[in-house]
C-alpha positions in Angstrom: 7.6 38.6 29.2 4.4 36.7 28.5 5.1 36.7 24.7 8.7 35.4 25.1 7.4 32.6 27.4 4.7 31.6 24.9 7.2 31.5 22.1 9.7 29.5 24.2 7.0 27.0 25.1 6.0 26.6 21.5 9.7 26.2 20.5 10.2 23.4 22.9 7.0 21.6 21.6 8.2 21.9 18.0 11.7 20.5 19.0 10.0 17.5 20.6 7.9 16.9 17.6 10.9 17.0 15.3 12.6 14.4 17.5 9.5 12.2 17.0 9.2 12.6 13.3 13.0 12.1 12.9 12.7 8.8 14.8 9.7 7.7 12.8 11.6 8.5 9.6 14.5 6.3 10.7 12.2 3.4 11.6 10.4 3.7 8.3 13.7 3.6 6.5 14.8 0.4 8.3 11.4 -1.3 7.6 11.4 -0.1 4.0 14.7 -1.8 3.3 13.6 -5.2 4.7 10.2 -4.9 3.0 11.8 -4.0 -0.4 14.0 -7.1 -0.3 10.9 -9.3 0.3 8.9 -7.5 -2.5 11.8 -7.8 -5.0 12.3 -11.5 -4.3 8.5 -12.1 -4.6 8.4 -10.1 -7.9 11.0 -12.4 -9.4 9.3 -15.5 -8.2 5.9 -14.3 -9.4 7.2 -13.4 -12.8 8.9 -16.8 -13.3 6.0 -18.9 -12.1 3.6 -16.9 -14.4 5.9 -17.5 -17.3 6.1 -21.2 -16.5 2.3 -21.4 -16.2 1.9 -19.6 -19.5 4.4 -21.8 -21.4 2.9 -25.0 -20.0 -0.7 -23.9 -20.7 0.3 -23.1 -24.3 2.0 -26.4 -24.8 -0.8 -28.5 -23.2 -3.2 -28.7 -26.2 -6.8 -29.2 -25.3 -6.2 -28.4 -21.6 -8.6 -26.0 -19.8 -8.5 -24.9 -16.2 -11.3 -23.1 -14.4 -9.0 -20.3 -13.2 -8.1 -19.5 -16.9 -11.8 -19.5 -18.1 -13.5 -16.1 -17.8 -17.2 -16.3 -16.9 -19.9 -15.3 -19.4 -21.3 -12.7 -17.0 -19.4 -10.4 -14.6 -22.2 -9.8 -12.1 -20.6 -10.9 -8.9 -17.1 -10.4 -7.7 -14.8 -9.7 -4.8 -13.0 -6.4 -4.3 -10.1 -6.5 -1.9 -8.7 -3.2 -0.7 -5.3 -2.9 0.9 -4.8 0.1 3.3 -2.6 0.7 6.3 -3.3 0.2 10.0 -1.6 3.5 10.9 -1.6 7.0 9.6 1.2 9.5 9.1 2.0 8.1 5.6 1.1 11.0 3.4 -1.3 10.3 0.6 -0.9 6.5 0.7 -4.4 5.7 1.9 -6.1 8.6 0.1 -5.0 7.3 -3.3 -6.3 3.8 -2.6 -9.6 5.0 -1.2 -10.1 7.2 -4.2 -9.8 4.1 -6.5 -12.2 2.3 -4.1 -14.9 4.9 -4.6 -14.4 4.9 -8.4 -14.7 1.1 -8.5 -17.9 1.2 -6.4 -19.5 3.8 -8.7 -18.5 1.8 -11.7 -20.0 -1.4 -10.2 -23.2 0.4 -9.4 -23.5 1.7 -13.0 -22.9 -1.8 -14.4 -25.2 -3.5 -11.9 -22.4 -5.6 -10.4 -22.5 -7.0 -6.9 -19.2 -6.6 -5.1 -18.2 -8.4 -2.0 -16.0 -5.8 -0.3 -13.1 -6.9 1.8 -10.8 -4.3 3.4 -7.4 -4.8 5.0 -6.1 -2.0 7.3 -7.8 0.1 10.0 -7.6 3.2 7.9 -9.8 1.7 5.2 -12.1 0.2 7.8 -12.6 3.6 9.4 -13.3 5.2 6.0 -15.9 2.6 5.2 -17.6 3.0 8.5 -17.7 6.8 8.1 -19.0 6.4 4.6 -21.5 3.7 5.6 -20.1 1.2 3.1 -21.0 -2.4 3.9 -18.1 -4.8 4.4 -18.1 -8.6 4.0 -14.6 -9.2 5.4 -12.1 -7.1 7.3 -8.4 -7.8 8.2 -6.2 -5.9 10.6 -3.4 -8.5 11.1 -1.2 -7.4 8.2 1.6 -5.0 9.0 5.0 -4.4 7.3 5.7 -8.2 7.2 2.6 -10.0 5.8 2.9 -13.7 6.1 2.2 -16.1 3.2 0.2 -18.5 5.4 -2.4 -15.7 6.1 -2.5 -14.7 2.5 -2.7 -18.3 1.4 -5.9 -18.8 3.4 -7.6 -15.8 1.7 -6.4 -16.9 -1.8 -7.6 -20.4 -1.3 -11.1 -19.1 -0.4 -11.1 -17.0 -3.6 -10.1 -20.0 -5.7 -12.9 -22.1 -4.3 -15.5 -19.4 -4.8 -14.4 -18.8 -8.4 -14.2 -22.5 -9.3 -17.7 -23.0 -7.8 -18.9 -20.0 -9.9 -20.1 -18.1 -6.8 -18.0 -15.1 -8.0 -17.0 -14.0 -11.5 -13.9 -12.0 -10.8 -11.4 -10.9 -8.1 -10.2 -7.3 -8.1 -7.5 -5.8 -5.8 -6.9 -2.2 -5.1 -3.5 -1.5 -3.7 -0.3 0.6 -4.1 2.0 -1.2 -6.5 5.8 -0.9 -5.8 7.6 -0.3 -9.0 10.8 1.3 -7.6 12.1 3.2 -4.6 11.1 6.4 -6.4 7.8 5.3 -8.0 4.7 3.7 -6.4 1.2 4.1 -7.7 -2.3 3.0 -6.6 -3.9 0.6 -9.1 -6.9 -1.6 -9.6 -5.8 -5.1 -10.7 -7.9 -8.1 -11.7 -6.4 -11.3 -10.4 -9.1 -13.7 -11.4 -9.6 -15.0 -14.0 -5.9 -15.4 -14.6 -4.7 -13.0 -17.3 -5.0 -14.4 -20.8 -2.3 -12.0 -21.9 0.4 -14.4 -20.6 -1.3 -17.3 -22.4 -1.4 -15.4 -25.6 2.3 -14.5 -25.4 2.9 -18.2 -24.6 1.1 -19.2 -27.7 3.0 -16.8 -29.8 6.3 -18.1 -28.4 5.2 -21.6 -29.2 4.4 -20.7 -32.8 7.8 -19.2 -33.3 9.8 -21.7 -31.3 10.1 -25.5 -31.8 10.5 -26.2 -28.1 8.1 -28.9 -26.9 7.5 -30.0 -23.3 7.2 -33.5 -22.1 4.8 -33.7 -19.1 5.2 -36.2 -16.3 2.9 -37.4 -14.9 0.6 -35.3 -17.1 -0.1 -31.7 -18.1 -3.4 -31.6 -16.3 -1.9 -32.7 -13.0 1.0 -30.3 -13.2 -1.1 -27.3 -14.2 -3.7 -28.0 -11.6 -1.0 -27.5 -9.0 0.8 -24.7 -10.8 -2.1 -22.3 -11.7 -3.4 -22.0 -8.1 0.2 -21.4 -6.9 0.6 -18.7 -9.5 -2.6 -16.9 -8.3 -1.5 -17.2 -4.7 1.9 -15.8 -5.5 0.3 -12.8 -7.3 -2.0 -12.1 -4.4 0.9 -12.3 -1.9 2.9 -9.9 -4.0 0.1 -7.4 -3.8 0.3 -7.5 0.0 4.1 -7.2 -0.1 3.9 -4.2 -2.6 1.4 -2.5 -0.3 3.7 -3.0 2.7 6.8 -1.6 1.1 4.9 1.3 -0.5 3.4 2.2 2.9 6.9 2.5 4.4 8.2 4.6 1.5 5.2 7.0 1.9 5.7 7.2 5.6 9.5 7.8 5.3 8.8 10.7 2.8 6.1 12.2 5.0 8.2 12.0 8.1 11.2 13.5 6.3 9.1 16.4 5.1 7.7 16.9 8.6 11.2 16.9 10.1 12.4 19.5 7.6 9.3 21.7 8.2 9.8 21.4 11.9 13.4 22.5 11.5 12.4 25.6 9.5 9.7 26.4 12.1 12.4 26.1 14.9 14.5 28.6 13.1 11.7 31.0 12.7 10.6 30.7 16.3 14.1 31.1 17.5 14.4 34.4 15.7 11.0 35.5 17.1 12.1 34.5 20.6 15.4 36.3 20.4 13.7 39.5 19.2 11.1 39.3 22.0 13.9 38.6 24.5 16.0 41.5 23.2 13.0 43.8 23.3 12.3 42.7 26.9 15.9 43.3 28.0 15.9 46.8 26.4 12.6 47.6 28.1 14.0 46.5 31.5 17.2 48.5 31.0 15.1 51.6 30.1 13.1 51.1 33.3 16.3 50.8 35.4 17.9 53.9 33.8 14.7 55.8 34.3 14.4 54.8 37.9 18.1 55.7 38.6 17.5 59.2 37.0 14.4 59.7 39.2 16.3 58.9 42.4 19.1 61.2 41.4 
């Protein structure tokens, strides 16, 4: 009897867990769809503003902007790490923190000083456990990061880079490529990539298109290039948000399926234990009846 009761108690616990994981799966699915729409729209905007900045930079002869100029030495920089505030999202945080450790080792070997900034409680807990010093920490970003909050961070990075207090800005996050593909990457946001500028120069060489700037190329690009950087940083936060929901949805779906299999196994064990108990009770009753006879 004791064995059957223990199995029944465990069976009820697993059923309750399955309800929770199923609910979390549905919530993650709903949040994923909304976050994916924002990330897709941001990707299109970021791509177009980067192309525009590239074309204008290539057309404005003799123009140079501090955000486009790489510094001679790469000794001091900012490393921004985007993790989640909550767990139960599979290997999402583990993949980001693995890249963080690799980048820290690489910086140590090169003699670089990194100003480490971490977003997300999971990353903060990891750094505290590993005794890694932090310069900034953020916990306000959930599945709907706001542009105003990211804009404040991006503006500070721009000021530091223009004043030559830092030489680069790196971001570690999970990039959203499609609903079935997300990967943790290390991306350098500052200086702005010269690849786009090179492609713009190639396009200019093969195309007779010329731009007329009003009021001037300098004034336009001084507004456009910081906006392009802010858009790229904001897209990193959006990609991280949608990727987190995808990882959580997959993890909760797997947990729900595993709980279902466990319920089936426990049900069979309980039925066997109950059947054995009933057989034993019947044998005792028959034995007692025969003794009385």
